[in-house]
Backbone bond lengths (Angstrom), bond angles and torsions (degrees), N, CA, C in turn:
res aa  C-N    CA-C-N  psi(-1)  N-CA   C-N-CA  omega(-1)  CA-C   N-CA-C  phi
1 X - - - 1.486 - - 1.531 109.21 -
2 X 1.313 115.01 142.99 1.496 119.89 -176.13 1.528 107.60 -71.45
3 X 1.335 111.31 150.28 1.482 121.92 -176.75 1.548 113.36 -56.61
4 X 1.355 114.10 -42.82 1.519 115.82 -179.23 1.487 110.32 -61.82
5 X 1.284 119.72 -43.56 1.444 125.25 -177.78 1.527 107.78 -63.06
6 X 1.317 114.25 -47.01 1.493 118.61 179.79 1.528 111.57 -59.28
7 X 1.290 117.89 -37.16 1.439 122.08 179.14 1.545 110.84 -68.01
8 X 1.335 115.01 -38.30 1.489 121.11 176.51 1.499 109.80 -61.36
9 X 1.374 118.79 -46.65 1.417 119.83 177.18 1.523 113.48 -64.34
10 X 1.275 117.41 -38.88 1.494 120.24 175.75 1.534 109.79 -54.78
11 X 1.309 114.35 -49.30 1.523 120.22 -179.98 1.523 112.18 -58.85
12 X 1.322 115.72 -43.99 1.448 119.72 176.40 1.536 114.28 -61.52
13 X 1.342 114.22 -42.32 1.459 118.39 177.66 1.509 113.93 -69.62
14 X 1.330 118.23 -33.98 1.415 122.46 176.93 1.525 110.01 -67.82
15 X 1.338 115.74 -39.34 1.470 119.45 177.60 1.493 111.30 -65.27
16 X 1.329 118.31 -41.87 1.465 121.41 179.40 1.491 109.81 -64.67
17 X 1.323 117.38 -39.25 1.489 122.05 -177.31 1.609 104.69 -64.42
18 X 1.298 118.89 -42.44 1.419 122.40 -179.90 1.571 110.22 -62.67
19 X 1.332 117.49 -42.91 1.486 121.51 179.41 1.531 109.36 -64.13
20 X 1.337 120.31 -39.85 1.345 122.80 179.62 1.539 112.47 -66.41
21 X 1.276 115.42 -37.49 1.516 119.92 -177.91 1.518 108.22 -72.08
22 X 1.331 118.61 -37.53 1.475 120.53 178.17 1.639 110.23 -67.87
23 X 1.302 114.80 -41.60 1.449 118.97 177.09 1.527 111.34 -62.57
24 X 1.416 114.78 -39.98 1.440 120.45 178.54 1.491 110.64 -59.68
25 X 1.289 115.92 -46.36 1.437 124.51 -173.48 1.581 110.51 -65.45
26 X 1.282 113.25 -39.30 1.497 122.06 175.52 1.546 107.72 -64.27
27 X 1.303 118.97 -49.21 1.505 122.84 -177.17 1.515 109.50 -61.17
28 X 1.311 112.48 -40.21 1.494 119.05 -179.22 1.529 110.43 -63.14
29 X 1.337 115.11 -45.37 1.473 117.28 -179.44 1.515 112.19 -70.22
30 X 1.345 117.70 -35.25 1.476 118.55 175.11 1.545 113.64 -65.77
31 X 1.315 116.35 -31.10 1.445 123.12 176.15 1.585 109.89 -66.96
32 X 1.302 115.13 -42.05 1.422 119.45 177.71 1.561 113.35 -64.90
33 X 1.364 110.69 -38.14 1.450 114.92 179.42 1.609 112.55 -66.52
34 X 1.326 110.84 -38.17 1.479 117.88 177.80 1.533 108.54 -62.36
35 X 1.324 116.83 -38.63 1.445 121.43 179.73 1.553 113.58 -66.56
36 X 1.366 115.19 -38.15 1.399 121.53 -176.17 1.520 114.18 -78.21
37 X 1.348 119.33 -14.98 1.377 120.59 -179.42 1.529 112.12 -66.97
38 X 1.263 120.63 116.47 1.470 122.66 -177.68 1.525 115.39 -85.07
39 X 1.341 115.52 53.48 1.462 115.23 -174.54 1.596 104.61 -80.03
40 X 1.338 114.69 147.31 1.424 122.60 176.61 1.522 114.56 -102.12
41 X 1.288 113.50 -20.69 1.437 120.35 -176.23 1.572 109.54 -69.89
42 X 1.310 118.53 135.65 1.461 121.91 -179.22 1.484 111.06 -62.09
43 X 1.250 119.85 -40.06 1.504 125.05 -178.47 1.523 106.62 -65.68
44 X 1.295 121.68 -39.47 1.453 123.41 -179.85 1.505 109.04 -69.55
45 X 1.332 119.44 -36.99 1.429 121.28 175.90 1.496 113.79 -64.56
46 X 1.371 114.85 -39.31 1.442 120.46 178.29 1.478 109.40 -65.92
47 X 1.317 118.66 -41.24 1.427 123.24 -177.13 1.538 109.61 -67.84
48 X 1.332 116.51 -39.38 1.494 120.80 178.28 1.534 108.87 -65.96
49 X 1.325 116.78 -40.61 1.417 121.16 -179.15 1.558 111.42 -63.62
50 X 1.356 114.03 -43.51 1.529 118.50 176.95 1.572 108.33 -63.94
51 X 1.278 118.82 -42.37 1.461 119.06 178.89 1.501 113.84 -60.70
52 X 1.344 114.93 -42.16 1.451 121.95 178.47 1.569 108.72 -61.70
53 X 1.298 115.60 -48.02 1.465 122.04 179.37 1.596 111.21 -56.03
54 X 1.325 113.37 -45.84 1.429 119.12 179.80 1.522 113.50 -60.01
55 X 1.393 111.62 -47.43 1.455 118.23 178.54 1.516 112.30 -62.92
56 X 1.301 120.38 -35.72 1.430 121.01 -179.50 1.513 110.79 -70.90
57 X 1.360 114.73 -38.73 1.533 118.29 175.37 1.509 109.97 -62.70
58 X 1.356 115.18 -37.27 1.485 119.92 177.69 1.495 109.44 -61.84
59 X 1.289 114.33 -44.64 1.503 117.87 -174.94 1.526 109.51 -67.18
60 X 1.413 118.24 -32.59 1.463 119.15 176.47 1.492 109.50 -66.07
61 X 1.295 119.91 -40.74 1.424 121.81 177.69 1.533 111.29 -61.02
62 X 1.364 111.64 -44.23 1.554 117.93 -178.80 1.532 105.57 -63.77
63 X 1.306 118.80 -40.31 1.490 120.69 179.47 1.516 113.69 -59.88
64 X 1.346 113.81 -43.25 1.404 117.36 178.52 1.522 111.99 -64.13
65 X 1.351 117.68 -42.63 1.381 121.96 179.38 1.475 114.41 -65.93
66 X 1.345 114.54 -37.46 1.538 119.19 172.13 1.470 111.46 -57.69
67 X 1.351 118.09 -44.11 1.412 123.11 179.77 1.505 111.23 -59.50
68 X 1.343 116.88 -44.83 1.473 121.09 177.92 1.535 111.56 -58.60
69 X 1.336 112.96 -43.57 1.484 120.90 -175.67 1.565 108.46 -66.33
70 X 1.319 113.93 -43.43 1.478 118.01 179.98 1.530 111.26 -64.12
71 X 1.386 114.86 -41.22 1.484 117.41 177.65 1.512 111.56 -61.75
72 X 1.354 116.00 -39.61 1.469 119.23 178.37 1.527 111.38 -63.52
73 X 1.292 117.36 -36.76 1.446 120.57 178.96 1.607 109.86 -67.10
74 X 1.293 117.29 -38.20 1.357 121.72 177.43 1.565 110.66 -63.78
75 X 1.357 115.77 -40.52 1.418 122.84 -179.39 1.548 109.53 -64.79
76 X 1.369 115.76 -34.17 1.509 120.49 175.17 1.517 108.47 -62.44
77 X 1.358 114.47 -51.72 1.510 120.65 -179.88 1.528 113.62 -56.55
78 X 1.390 113.92 -37.32 1.480 117.92 -179.91 1.538 114.08 -89.32
79 X 1.320 113.52 5.85 1.511 122.71 178.66 1.532 110.87 57.42
80 X 1.351 113.82 36.55 1.487 121.49 171.90 1.467 112.52 -109.67
81 X 1.332 118.89 2.30 1.438 122.78 -177.68 1.540 109.59 -66.88
82 X 1.311 117.59 140.59 1.413 125.79 176.95 1.536 113.64 90.78
83 X 1.292 119.14 1.83 1.461 122.05 172.44 1.527 108.97 -117.22
84 X 1.334 111.99 150.87 1.491 117.67 -178.20 1.470 107.85 -73.33
85 X 1.360 113.40 137.45 1.490 121.79 179.76 1.558 111.30 -71.81
86 X 1.288 117.85 -15.34 1.464 121.47 -178.99 1.484 109.75 -97.77
87 X 1.290 119.44 -63.34 1.520 120.69 -173.03 1.559 109.29 -96.91
88 X 1.267 120.89 -9.43 1.459 125.87 179.18 1.575 114.87 64.46
89 X 1.326 113.59 20.60 1.439 117.46 173.46 1.532 108.30 -82.29
90 X 1.318 117.13 158.27 1.449 119.90 -179.86 1.520 110.66 -72.23
91 X 1.297 117.69 136.48 1.482 121.76 178.99 1.480 109.72 -77.28
92 X 1.310 115.69 147.39 1.408 123.83 -179.29 1.533 107.63 -62.42
93 X 1.382 115.82 137.77 1.469 121.29 -176.40 1.585 110.93 -62.66
94 X 1.369 114.72 -38.07 1.438 116.30 177.61 1.509 113.63 -63.12
95 X 1.375 114.56 -38.73 1.463 119.46 178.30 1.549 111.45 -61.62
96 X 1.253 116.62 -41.71 1.496 122.23 178.74 1.572 109.35 -68.09
97 X 1.266 117.18 -36.95 1.507 120.03 178.77 1.478 107.36 -64.15
98 X 1.347 118.96 -45.60 1.460 121.91 -178.35 1.560 112.28 -72.67
99 X 1.267 115.38 -41.96 1.509 121.55 -175.58 1.482 109.27 -134.53
100 X 1.385 120.09 81.54 1.406 120.11 -173.77 1.500 114.25 -69.92
101 X 1.269 122.12 -8.11 1.467 126.96 173.25 1.519 114.14 -91.20
102 X 1.336 116.57 -0.32 1.489 121.50 177.72 1.517 108.36 -55.55
103 X 1.327 114.04 137.38 1.506 115.67 175.85 1.477 111.45 -121.45
104 X 1.331 121.06 -3.63 1.414 123.14 175.16 1.518 110.40 -124.98
105 X 1.373 116.81 149.46 1.441 121.36 172.41 1.517 107.63 -66.45
106 X 1.292 116.10 168.55 1.452 120.61 -178.15 1.539 114.27 -59.90
107 X 1.331 113.03 -43.29 1.461 117.34 178.41 1.547 111.59 -60.95
108 X 1.351 118.35 -46.99 1.388 119.78 -179.47 1.587 114.70 -70.12
109 X 1.285 113.40 -32.36 1.504 119.33 173.14 1.515 110.05 -63.95
110 X 1.270 119.80 -41.27 1.454 122.78 177.77 1.591 111.03 -61.23
111 X 1.363 111.28 -41.40 1.470 116.80 -179.96 1.545 109.33 -64.96
112 X 1.321 114.80 -39.37 1.486 122.52 -179.59 1.512 108.12 -59.32
113 X 1.368 114.90 -51.32 1.487 119.34 -175.36 1.556 110.48 -67.22
114 X 1.313 119.22 -26.73 1.491 121.07 174.63 1.566 113.16 -83.86
115 X 1.253 114.47 -2.31 1.517 119.01 177.36 1.491 110.81 81.29
116 X 1.291 121.97 17.33 1.481 128.16 -179.71 1.475 114.00 -82.91
117 X 1.338 117.88 -18.23 1.500 121.79 178.76 1.432 110.01 -106.40
């Protein structure tokens, strides 16, 4: 892959990483605020508990996405970006444009989702 395109993908990935970190920080502070609310009503406690659980699940998703983005940045540094980690075929350009952290071609991703890999 040409250097200019690789730089473009690196910038997209770094921007996505920054977005995830900002969202994670906000979720973390909202979780603390829910903890600090001294509500006595059982319904309020249940609502706060649900909110905290939702925020923690959100942060798990963000953590997974952050890991995928970091792995893609490592592949750029190792000059392996843009090739499938399973079959080593080149990834479709449109797939990379849509999901720059993709590490498998569509065929291998489908096999992964079916539990065949």
